[in-house]
KEKE-3310 file (N, C-alpha, C; in steps of 0.2 Angstrom, whole numbers, plus 5000, padded with zeros to 4 digits):
npx = (5858:5841:5832:5816:5806:5795:5780:5772:5759:5752:5744:5746:5743:5741:5737:5731:5717:5716:5707:5694:5696:5689:5676:5668:5660:5654:5653:5656:5653:5662:5675:5674:5680:5688:5703:5711:5725:5743:5750:5762:5777:5778:5783:5798:5804:5812:5823:5821:5827:5818:5803:5800:5787:5774:5763:5761:5750:5748:5736:5733:5720:5714:5714:5729:5739:5738:5724:5728:5727:5714:5699:5690:5696:5711:5722:5735:5748:5757:5773:5782:5797:5813:5823:5829:5845:5858:5859:5870:5873:5878:5887:5885:5872:5867:5861:5844:5831:5812:5800:5786:5771:5756:5746:5746:5749:5753:5761:5772:5776:5781:5791:5799:5803:5810:5822:5827:5823:5813:5804:5796:5784:5783:5790:5803:5820:5832:5841:5854:5852:5848:5831:5824:5807:5800:5789:5771:5762:5746:5731:5724:5729:5722:5725:5731:5730:5735:5748:5754:5752:5760:5773:5775:5777:5788:5797:5798:5802:5813:5822:5822:5832:5843:5844:5836:5820:5812:5803:5797:5789:5775:5767:5753:5751:5750:5739:5729:5729:5725:5712:5705:5707:5701:5691:5678:5681:5683:5698:5710:5715:5722:5718:5704:5689:5694:5695:5701:5695:5688:5699:5707:5699:5697:5712:5712:5708:5703:5689:5688:5701:5700:5688:5696:5707:5715:5719:5732:5738:5737:5744:5757:5759:5758:5771:5781:5796:5802:5814:5829:5846:5857:5871:5878:5866:5853:5838:5821:5802:5797:5801:5806:5809:5805:5805:5815:5808:5805:5816:5836:5842:5841:5835:5829:5818:5811:5807:5799:5790:5781:5777:5770:5759:5756:5749:5739:5730:5719:5722:5736:5741:5735:5744:5754:5753:5752:5763:5771:5766:5771:5781:5793:5805:5818:5819:5821:5828:5840:5837:5847:5855:5844:5843:5857:5855:5847:5856:5868:5862:5857:5865:5874:5877:5870:5853:5839:5823:5803:5788:5786:5781:5792:5791:5783:5794:5802:5794:5784:5772:5759:5744:5731:5720:5720:5725:5736:5739:5748:5758:5766:5785:5796:5811:5820:5827:5828:5841:5847:5848:5860:5865:5864:5852:5840:5826:5814:5800:5792:5780:5768:5755:5750:5754:5765:5780:5784:5797:5809:5827:5845:5856:5873:5868:5869:5874)
npy = (4991:4989:4998:5007:5014:5028:5037:5051:5065:5080:5097:5112:5126:5144:5144:5134:5125:5119:5104:5098:5083:5068:5059:5049:5032:5026:5014:5016:5011:5009:5006:4993:4984:4974:4963:4950:4941:4935:4920:4918:4915:4916:4929:4933:4926:4935:4940:4955:4969:4973:4986:5001:5006:5001:4988:4970:4969:4980:4991:5000:5007:5017:5037:5041:5050:5065:5078:5094:5110:5114:5115:5120:5127:5132:5143:5145:5155:5155:5160:5170:5160:5162:5162:5146:5139:5134:5117:5101:5093:5082:5066:5060:5068:5081:5075:5073:5074:5070:5074:5069:5072:5072:5075:5089:5098:5111:5116:5107:5110:5122:5120:5110:5121:5129:5123:5122:5112:5111:5122:5136:5132:5121:5110:5098:5104:5100:5093:5081:5077:5069:5063:5059:5053:5050:5045:5043:5050:5054:5057:5068:5080:5089:5084:5073:5065:5071:5074:5062:5060:5072:5066:5055:5060:5069:5058:5053:5064:5067:5057:5058:5069:5065:5062:5057:5053:5046:5035:5030:5018:5022:5021:5027:5024:5011:5010:5016:5008:4996:5000:5002:4991:4981:4987:4985:4975:4963:4963:4953:4961:4959:4966:4966:4968:4975:4987:4991:5002:5009:5012:5020:5031:5036:5040:5053:5050:5055:5057:5062:5058:5044:5045:5049:5039:5030:5013:5015:5022:5014:5004:5008:5012:5000:4994:5001:5003:4999:5000:5011:5011:5026:5032:5032:5033:5026:5025:5026:5025:5024:5027:5014:4998:4988:4984:4974:4962:4959:4954:4951:4957:4973:4971:4959:4963:4972:4963:4956:4964:4966:4954:4953:4961:4957:4944:4948:4947:4951:4950:4948:4959:4970:4966:4970:4984:4989:4986:4995:5007:5009:5020:5030:5023:5026:5038:5037:5032:5020:5022:5025:5013:5005:5011:5007:4993:4993:5000:4991:4980:4982:4991:5007:5024:5032:5034:5040:5046:5047:5051:5051:5066:5081:5089:5081:5070:5081:5084:5094:5097:5086:5083:5075:5083:5095:5106:5115:5130:5137:5137:5124:5127:5123:5121:5115:5099:5085:5082:5067:5053:5050:5056:5048:5046:5056:5066:5069:5072:5087:5090:5094:5095:5099:5114:5114:5111:5108:5098:5099:5092:5096:5081:5079:5087:5104:5107)
npz = (4598:4598:4584:4579:4568:4561:4555:4550:4552:4561:4565:4573:4584:4591:4605:4618:4626:4642:4646:4658:4667:4662:4670:4669:4670:4662:4648:4631:4616:4606:4612:4612:4601:4596:4587:4580:4587:4587:4594:4607:4616:4633:4647:4651:4668:4680:4693:4703:4712:4727:4728:4734:4744:4736:4737:4734:4728:4721:4711:4699:4700:4704:4705:4697:4699:4710:4708:4702:4703:4701:4687:4674:4662:4655:4649:4637:4633:4620:4617:4603:4597:4596:4581:4575:4579:4567:4562:4562:4547:4542:4548:4566:4576:4588:4604:4610:4621:4627:4638:4647:4637:4636:4628:4626:4613:4608:4617:4616:4602:4603:4614:4605:4594:4602:4605:4592:4584:4576:4564:4561:4556:4560:4556:4554:4556:4561:4556:4557:4569:4586:4592:4606:4613:4628:4631:4636:4629:4627:4635:4649:4643:4628:4615:4612:4602:4591:4595:4595:4581:4576:4582:4575:4560:4562:4563:4550:4544:4550:4547:4534:4533:4539:4552:4567:4573:4588:4601:4615:4624:4635:4652:4648:4634:4635:4643:4634:4622:4630:4633:4623:4615:4625:4633:4644:4649:4663:4672:4680:4694:4705:4716:4716:4707:4692:4676:4660:4654:4665:4672:4663:4660:4672:4675:4666:4652:4637:4628:4615:4610:4608:4600:4588:4586:4577:4567:4562:4571:4582:4579:4579:4593:4598:4595:4600:4607:4624:4632:4630:4625:4623:4619:4632:4641:4648:4643:4648:4652:4665:4682:4688:4694:4687:4674:4675:4677:4664:4656:4653:4646:4633:4621:4624:4632:4626:4616:4623:4629:4617:4612:4623:4621:4610:4610:4616:4627:4640:4655:4655:4649:4658:4668:4664:4661:4673:4681:4674:4679:4690:4700:4708:4712:4714:4720:4734:4750:4746:4732:4723:4721:4717:4704:4699:4698:4686:4677:4677:4673:4660:4653:4651:4659:4665:4671:4661:4664:4661:4668:4682:4689:4690:4702:4711:4713:4721:4731:4732:4728:4729:4736:4737:4741:4735:4740:4736:4730:4723:4706:4702:4701:4688:4682:4676:4671:4684:4691:4702:4713:4718:4708:4696:4690:4678:4680:4668:4667:4668:4672:4664:4665:4676:4675:4675:4666:4650:4647:4635:4631:4628:4627:4633:4648:4653:4665)
capx = (5851:5836:5829:5811:5803:5789:5779:5765:5759:5748:5746:5747:5739:5743:5736:5727:5714:5716:5701:5694:5698:5682:5678:5662:5662:5650:5658:5655:5653:5668:5681:5676:5682:5696:5706:5714:5733:5745:5751:5769:5779:5777:5788:5803:5804:5817:5822:5823:5825:5812:5801:5795:5780:5769:5762:5763:5743:5746:5733:5730:5712:5713:5718:5738:5741:5733:5723:5732:5725:5707:5696:5688:5701:5719:5723:5741:5750:5765:5777:5787:5803:5820:5826:5834:5852:5859:5860:5874:5869:5882:5888:5879:5870:5867:5855:5839:5826:5807:5797:5780:5768:5752:5741:5747:5752:5756:5767:5776:5778:5784:5797:5803:5805:5815:5828:5830:5821:5807:5805:5790:5780:5782:5795:5810:5825:5837:5847:5856:5851:5843:5827:5819:5802:5801:5783:5766:5757:5739:5728:5725:5728:5717:5725:5735:5732:5738:5753:5755:5753:5767:5778:5776:5779:5795:5800:5798:5806:5820:5826:5826:5837:5849:5843:5830:5814:5810:5799:5798:5780:5772:5761:5747:5750:5746:5732:5724:5728:5719:5704:5703:5705:5696:5685:5675:5682:5685:5704:5713:5720:5727:5715:5697:5688:5695:5694:5705:5691:5689:5707:5708:5694:5700:5718:5713:5706:5701:5684:5692:5706:5696:5686:5700:5709:5715:5723:5738:5741:5737:5749:5763:5761:5760:5777:5785:5802:5802:5820:5835:5853:5862:5877:5879:5861:5846:5831:5816:5798:5795:5807:5804:5813:5800:5809:5819:5803:5804:5822:5840:5844:5837:5832:5824:5814:5808:5804:5793:5784:5779:5775:5763:5753:5754:5746:5730:5727:5718:5725:5744:5742:5734:5749:5761:5752:5752:5770:5774:5762:5774:5785:5797:5810:5825:5819:5822:5835:5841:5835:5854:5855:5840:5846:5863:5854:5847:5862:5873:5859:5857:5871:5873:5881:5863:5846:5834:5816:5798:5783:5785:5782:5798:5786:5782:5799:5804:5789:5783:5765:5756:5739:5723:5715:5719:5725:5741:5737:5753:5760:5773:5790:5800:5817:5823:5828:5829:5846:5846:5851:5868:5869:5863:5845:5839:5819:5812:5793:5791:5772:5764:5747:5748:5754:5773:5783:5785:5805:5815:5834:5849:5861:5873:5865:5873:5877)
capy = (4993:4989:5004:5007:5019:5030:5041:5054:5072:5085:5104:5116:5132:5147:5143:5127:5126:5113:5103:5094:5075:5065:5053:5044:5025:5022:5011:5017:5005:5009:5002:4985:4982:4969:4959:4943:4943:4929:4918:4918:4914:4920:4933:4930:4927:4938:4944:4961:4973:4975:4991:5004:5011:4997:4981:4966:4968:4986:4992:5007:5008:5024:5041:5037:5057:5069:5083:5100:5117:5111:5120:5117:5129:5134:5146:5145:5158:5152:5166:5168:5157:5164:5159:5139:5138:5128:5111:5098:5090:5075:5064:5059:5074:5079:5068:5076:5070:5075:5071:5067:5077:5071:5079:5096:5098:5116:5117:5102:5114:5125:5118:5109:5125:5133:5119:5121:5106:5111:5129:5140:5128:5114:5104:5096:5109:5100:5090:5075:5077:5062:5065:5053:5054:5045:5041:5047:5055:5055:5057:5071:5085:5091:5083:5066:5061:5077:5075:5055:5062:5075:5062:5051:5065:5071:5053:5054:5071:5067:5050:5060:5073:5060:5062:5053:5054:5039:5036:5024:5016:5025:5017:5030:5020:5005:5010:5017:5002:4991:5004:5002:4982:4975:4991:4984:4967:4962:4959:4951:4966:4959:4970:4966:4968:4981:4987:4997:5007:5012:5014:5025:5037:5040:5044:5058:5048:5060:5054:5066:5055:5039:5044:5050:5034:5024:5007:5016:5024:5008:4999:5012:5011:4992:4993:5005:5001:4999:5003:5009:5014:5029:5037:5031:5035:5023:5030:5022:5029:5023:5027:5007:4992:4981:4982:4968:4956:4957:4951:4953:4965:4977:4967:4954:4967:4974:4959:4953:4970:4968:4948:4951:4964:4953:4938:4952:4943:4956:4949:4949:4968:4974:4967:4975:4991:4991:4987:5002:5012:5010:5025:5034:5018:5029:5043:5038:5028:5014:5024:5024:5006:5003:5012:5004:4988:4994:4999:4985:4974:4985:4995:5014:5026:5037:5032:5045:5044:5052:5046:5053:5073:5083:5093:5076:5070:5085:5085:5102:5096:5080:5083:5073:5088:5102:5113:5117:5135:5140:5134:5123:5130:5118:5126:5110:5092:5084:5074:5065:5046:5051:5059:5042:5047:5062:5066:5074:5075:5093:5093:5100:5093:5103:5120:5115:5115:5103:5098:5095:5095:5090:5077:5079:5092:5109:5107)
capz = (4601:4591:4584:4575:4563:4564:4550:4547:4555:4563:4566:4578:4585:4595:4612:4619:4631:4645:4648:4664:4665:4662:4675:4667:4670:4657:4642:4625:4612:4602:4615:4612:4595:4595:4581:4581:4587:4586:4601:4608:4621:4640:4647:4655:4675:4682:4700:4703:4719:4729:4727:4741:4742:4732:4739:4729:4726:4719:4705:4697:4698:4707:4701:4697:4702:4712:4704:4703:4700:4695:4685:4667:4656:4657:4642:4638:4627:4617:4615:4596:4597:4592:4576:4577:4576:4562:4565:4558:4542:4542:4555:4572:4577:4596:4607:4614:4627:4627:4644:4647:4632:4639:4624:4624:4606:4606:4621:4614:4598:4606:4616:4600:4590:4607:4605:4586:4581:4572:4562:4562:4551:4562:4551:4556:4555:4565:4551:4560:4578:4588:4596:4609:4617:4633:4631:4637:4622:4627:4642:4652:4640:4625:4610:4612:4594:4587:4597:4592:4572:4576:4582:4567:4554:4561:4561:4544:4541:4554:4544:4528:4535:4541:4560:4569:4579:4589:4606:4619:4627:4641:4655:4646:4627:4638:4647:4627:4619:4634:4633:4615:4614:4630:4636:4651:4651:4670:4673:4687:4696:4712:4723:4715:4699:4685:4669:4657:4652:4670:4674:4657:4661:4679:4673:4661:4646:4633:4622:4608:4606:4606:4594:4583:4586:4571:4567:4562:4577:4588:4577:4580:4599:4601:4591:4603:4611:4631:4634:4624:4627:4617:4622:4638:4644:4647:4641:4651:4653:4672:4686:4692:4692:4684:4668:4677:4676:4657:4653:4655:4640:4631:4616:4627:4637:4621:4612:4628:4629:4610:4613:4627:4617:4602:4612:4617:4634:4644:4662:4654:4645:4664:4673:4660:4662:4681:4682:4671:4682:4697:4701:4715:4714:4712:4724:4742:4752:4740:4725:4719:4721:4710:4697:4698:4695:4680:4673:4676:4668:4652:4651:4652:4666:4668:4668:4660:4665:4663:4671:4689:4688:4694:4708:4716:4715:4723:4737:4731:4726:4730:4739:4735:4744:4730:4744:4733:4727:4717:4701:4702:4697:4686:4679:4671:4672:4690:4693:4709:4715:4718:4700:4691:4688:4675:4678:4662:4667:4669:4675:4661:4666:4681:4674:4675:4661:4645:4645:4628:4633:4624:4632:4640:4652:4653:4670)
cpx = (5848:5832:5822:5810:5796:5787:5773:5764:5753:5749:5746:5743:5744:5743:5731:5724:5714:5710:5699:5696:5691:5682:5670:5664:5658:5655:5654:5658:5660:5673:5679:5677:5689:5697:5708:5721:5736:5747:5758:5771:5779:5783:5792:5803:5811:5818:5823:5823:5818:5810:5799:5791:5774:5768:5761:5755:5741:5743:5732:5724:5710:5716:5725:5742:5735:5732:5725:5728:5718:5703:5696:5693:5707:5722:5731:5745:5756:5769:5781:5793:5807:5819:5831:5841:5854:5862:5866:5871:5874:5884:5883:5878:5868:5861:5849:5834:5818:5804:5792:5776:5760:5745:5743:5753:5755:5762:5773:5780:5782:5791:5802:5807:5811:5821:5831:5828:5816:5807:5798:5784:5778:5786:5800:5815:5831:5843:5849:5855:5845:5838:5823:5813:5801:5794:5775:5763:5751:5736:5730:5725:5723:5718:5731:5736:5737:5744:5757:5758:5759:5772:5781:5778:5786:5799:5802:5802:5813:5826:5828:5831:5844:5848:5837:5826:5812:5805:5800:5790:5782:5766:5754:5746:5747:5740:5727:5724:5723:5712:5701:5701:5700:5691:5683:5675:5685:5692:5705:5718:5724:5722:5707:5696:5690:5695:5699:5701:5690:5695:5708:5705:5695:5707:5717:5711:5701:5696:5685:5697:5705:5693:5690:5706:5708:5720:5731:5742:5742:5742:5756:5763:5763:5768:5783:5791:5800:5807:5825:5840:5855:5866:5878:5872:5856:5841:5824:5809:5798:5800:5804:5809:5809:5802:5813:5815:5802:5810:5827:5844:5839:5832:5827:5818:5809:5803:5797:5789:5778:5775:5769:5759:5751:5749:5737:5726:5727:5721:5733:5744:5742:5740:5755:5761:5753:5759:5772:5771:5767:5778:5789:5802:5816:5827:5822:5827:5835:5839:5842:5855:5850:5841:5852:5861:5851:5852:5866:5870:5859:5862:5870:5877:5875:5858:5841:5827:5809:5794:5782:5786:5788:5795:5784:5788:5803:5799:5785:5776:5763:5750:5734:5718:5714:5721:5732:5738:5743:5754:5765:5779:5794:5806:5819:5823:5830:5834:5846:5849:5858:5871:5867:5856:5844:5831:5817:5805:5792:5783:5768:5758:5746:5751:5762:5775:5785:5792:5808:5821:5838:5854:5868:5870:5870:5877:5874)
cpy = (4992:4996:5004:5013:5022:5035:5045:5061:5075:5093:5107:5123:5137:5146:5134:5129:5117:5112:5099:5089:5072:5059:5049:5038:5021:5019:5013:5010:5003:5007:4995:4982:4979:4966:4952:4945:4937:4927:4917:4915:4919:4923:4930:4931:4929:4941:4950:4964:4973:4984:4995:5006:5008:4990:4976:4966:4975:4987:4997:5008:5016:5030:5040:5044:5060:5074:5091:5105:5116:5116:5118:5119:5132:5137:5147:5148:5157:5158:5164:5166:5160:5158:5152:5141:5133:5123:5107:5096:5082:5073:5064:5064:5073:5076:5074:5072:5074:5071:5071:5074:5077:5074:5087:5097:5104:5118:5113:5107:5120:5126:5115:5115:5129:5130:5120:5115:5107:5118:5131:5138:5122:5110:5103:5101:5105:5094:5082:5074:5071:5065:5060:5056:5049:5042:5045:5052:5058:5056:5064:5079:5084:5086:5078:5063:5066:5076:5068:5057:5065:5070:5058:5055:5067:5065:5053:5058:5071:5063:5054:5065:5069:5060:5055:5054:5048:5040:5029:5022:5018:5022:5020:5026:5014:5004:5013:5010:4997:4994:5001:4995:4979:4980:4989:4978:4966:4960:4958:4956:4967:4961:4970:4967:4976:4982:4993:5003:5010:5015:5021:5032:5041:5042:5048:5055:5053:5057:5057:5061:5047:5040:5046:5043:5030:5017:5009:5017:5018:5004:5001:5011:5005:4992:4996:5001:5004:5003:5004:5013:5018:5033:5036:5031:5029:5024:5024:5027:5030:5023:5021:5004:4987:4980:4975:4962:4954:4955:4955:4956:4967:4976:4962:4957:4969:4970:4956:4957:4967:4960:4947:4954:4960:4947:4941:4948:4948:4956:4950:4956:4972:4974:4970:4982:4993:4991:4993:5008:5014:5015:5027:5028:5021:5035:5044:5034:5022:5015:5023:5017:5003:5005:5009:4996:4987:4995:4995:4979:4976:4989:5004:5017:5031:5034:5039:5042:5050:5049:5051:5062:5076:5086:5088:5073:5074:5086:5090:5101:5089:5079:5081:5079:5093:5106:5118:5125:5139:5135:5132:5125:5124:5121:5122:5103:5091:5078:5073:5057:5046:5053:5053:5043:5055:5061:5070:5075:5082:5095:5095:5100:5096:5110:5121:5116:5107:5102:5095:5099:5091:5088:5077:5086:5098:5110:5101)
cpz = (4593:4589:4578:4571:4565:4557:4553:4553:4558:4564:4572:4578:4590:4602:4611:4626:4634:4648:4653:4661:4667:4665:4676:4667:4666:4651:4636:4620:4607:4604:4615:4607:4596:4588:4585:4582:4586:4593:4601:4613:4627:4642:4652:4663:4677:4687:4698:4711:4721:4729:4732:4739:4738:4734:4733:4724:4722:4714:4704:4694:4700:4703:4702:4700:4705:4707:4706:4700:4697:4693:4677:4662:4659:4650:4642:4632:4626:4613:4608:4600:4593:4586:4578:4575:4572:4565:4560:4554:4541:4548:4560:4574:4586:4598:4611:4618:4626:4633:4643:4642:4635:4634:4623:4620:4607:4611:4619:4607:4599:4609:4611:4596:4596:4607:4596:4582:4576:4570:4563:4561:4556:4561:4555:4553:4557:4561:4554:4568:4578:4592:4600:4613:4622:4636:4635:4634:4624:4633:4646:4647:4634:4616:4608:4605:4589:4588:4593:4584:4570:4576:4575:4562:4555:4561:4554:4541:4544:4549:4538:4527:4537:4550:4562:4574:4581:4597:4610:4622:4634:4644:4651:4639:4629:4638:4640:4625:4624:4635:4627:4614:4619:4634:4643:4654:4656:4667:4681:4689:4702:4716:4720:4708:4696:4680:4666:4656:4659:4672:4669:4658:4668:4679:4667:4654:4643:4628:4615:4605:4605:4600:4588:4582:4581:4571:4566:4570:4582:4584:4579:4588:4599:4598:4595:4607:4619:4635:4629:4628:4622:4621:4628:4644:4643:4648:4644:4651:4660:4676:4691:4690:4689:4678:4668:4675:4668:4653:4655:4651:4637:4625:4620:4630:4631:4617:4617:4627:4623:4610:4617:4624:4611:4605:4614:4622:4638:4652:4659:4653:4652:4668:4671:4662:4669:4683:4680:4675:4688:4696:4708:4716:4715:4719:4732:4744:4747:4734:4721:4717:4716:4704:4695:4695:4688:4676:4673:4672:4661:4651:4653:4659:4669:4666:4666:4660:4663:4669:4679:4689:4693:4702:4713:4717:4722:4730:4737:4732:4729:4734:4736:4736:4740:4735:4741:4729:4723:4712:4703:4698:4695:4682:4673:4673:4679:4689:4701:4709:4714:4712:4695:4688:4684:4675:4672:4663:4671:4673:4672:4662:4673:4682:4675:4669:4656:4644:4639:4630:4628:4629:4630:4643:4653:4659:4676)
residu = (UNK:UNK:UNK:UNK:UNK:UNK:UNK:UNK:UNK:UNK:UNK:UNK:UNK:UNK:UNK:UNK:UNK:UNK:UNK:UNK:UNK:UNK:UNK:UNK:UNK:UNK:UNK:UNK:UNK:UNK:UNK:UNK:UNK:UNK:UNK:UNK:UNK:UNK:UNK:UNK:UNK:UNK:UNK:UNK:UNK:UNK:UNK:UNK:UNK:UNK:UNK:UNK:UNK:UNK:UNK:UNK:UNK:UNK:UNK:UNK:UNK:UNK:UNK:UNK:UNK:UNK:UNK:UNK:UNK:UNK:UNK:UNK:UNK:UNK:UNK:UNK:UNK:UNK:UNK:UNK:UNK:UNK:UNK:UNK:UNK:UNK:UNK:UNK:UNK:UNK:UNK:UNK:UNK:UNK:UNK:UNK:UNK:UNK:UNK:UNK:UNK:UNK:UNK:UNK:UNK:UNK:UNK:UNK:UNK:UNK:UNK:UNK:UNK:UNK:UNK:UNK:UNK:UNK:UNK:UNK:UNK:UNK:UNK:UNK:UNK:UNK:UNK:UNK:UNK:UNK:UNK:UNK:UNK:UNK:UNK:UNK:UNK:UNK:UNK:UNK:UNK:UNK:UNK:UNK:UNK:UNK:UNK:UNK:UNK:UNK:UNK:UNK:UNK:UNK:UNK:UNK:UNK:UNK:UNK:UNK:UNK:UNK:UNK:UNK:UNK:UNK:UNK:UNK:UNK:UNK:UNK:UNK:UNK:UNK:UNK:UNK:UNK:UNK:UNK:UNK:UNK:UNK:UNK:UNK:UNK:UNK:UNK:UNK:UNK:UNK:UNK:UNK:UNK:UNK:UNK:UNK:UNK:UNK:UNK:UNK:UNK:UNK:UNK:UNK:UNK:UNK:UNK:UNK:UNK:UNK:UNK:UNK:UNK:UNK:UNK:UNK:UNK:UNK:UNK:UNK:UNK:UNK:UNK:UNK:UNK:UNK:UNK:UNK:UNK:UNK:UNK:UNK:UNK:UNK:UNK:UNK:UNK:UNK:UNK:UNK:UNK:UNK:UNK:UNK:UNK:UNK:UNK:UNK:UNK:UNK:UNK:UNK:UNK:UNK:UNK:UNK:UNK:UNK:UNK:UNK:UNK:UNK:UNK:UNK:UNK:UNK:UNK:UNK:UNK:UNK:UNK:UNK:UNK:UNK:UNK:UNK:UNK:UNK:UNK:UNK:UNK:UNK:UNK:UNK:UNK:UNK:UNK:UNK:UNK:UNK:UNK:UNK:UNK:UNK:UNK:UNK:UNK:UNK:UNK:UNK:UNK:UNK:UNK:UNK:UNK:UNK:UNK:UNK:UNK:UNK:UNK:UNK:UNK:UNK:UNK:UNK:UNK:UNK:UNK:UNK:UNK:UNK:UNK:UNK:UNK:UNK:UNK:UNK:UNK:UNK:UNK:UNK:UNK:UNK:UNK:UNK:UNK:UNK:UNK:UNK:UNK:UNK:UNK:UNK:UNK:UNK:UNK:UNK:UNK:UNK:UNK:UNK:UNK:UNK:UNK:UNK:UNK:UNK:UNK:UNK:UNK:UNK:UNK)
# end
């Protein structure tokens, strides 16, 4: 397994305002800044099982998820957390995973504190514990850059304590990178003209994140791994078999994704984003076989993913009409596909829950 490193941080507050998603398709000047990138080889061509629910020309130019509980602001009060339990200081520590965060910094800090991973000041206090974020740090919520800063800082603090804090590439990291690099440059979407800028705005892009986005954030996102295996768990962001398009090993997939981003070709990056946006491959008939295709190729005995909110996987919400009146109830991770898949996106963007859990699960 190839493991990277991360650095640097951000603050927290007692409550967060949930802001409405901007859907203005005007292109601000700052998204057109690009830089030179090296050239490298093309992605591997690999056969993979067919995915249900997406035609070949599928393109995420419409809102990727329905809007739940429309409104300008939702205030969330974070209750004081109990004192964290003592963590080991030597040897491999316990393994934790974090679902999609989407800019909800205060909820993230509260969830990490509840698990004894950070203290009341938001500093790493978990010793040799190992923490994996499954991607999607920005968009839809109010402080995506603050989330990235926190993850980078915790990485340095965890490493100093003998543990680690690492992160995977989510489709929203690809989307933010594309919006910054390519702006309103037309791309070949397979279903008409599309741009990263339009897709970013439509899928929750926040101007405050773009305004605060710096080179070190871009470099950190571009170097994230797409897939890893830890303690028999295959960690990915998206519940899709599209990873098979990029290599036959974990190392090959991660190298191919990084090389694609390094070449800085708008159409190639769009195709990568499009494939990482696919979902629900493990949910319906044939879902367990789709999971097995990934486990057989990359190793592990169970797959752990984010991306698709648990309320959608369970069919509890999902109407574009906004008819859902009650907040979705998410008690914890969702185990499905014959017990082979663990879903970790608790639906924080729809007033669900930001999930941080230790593996193996208690039940």
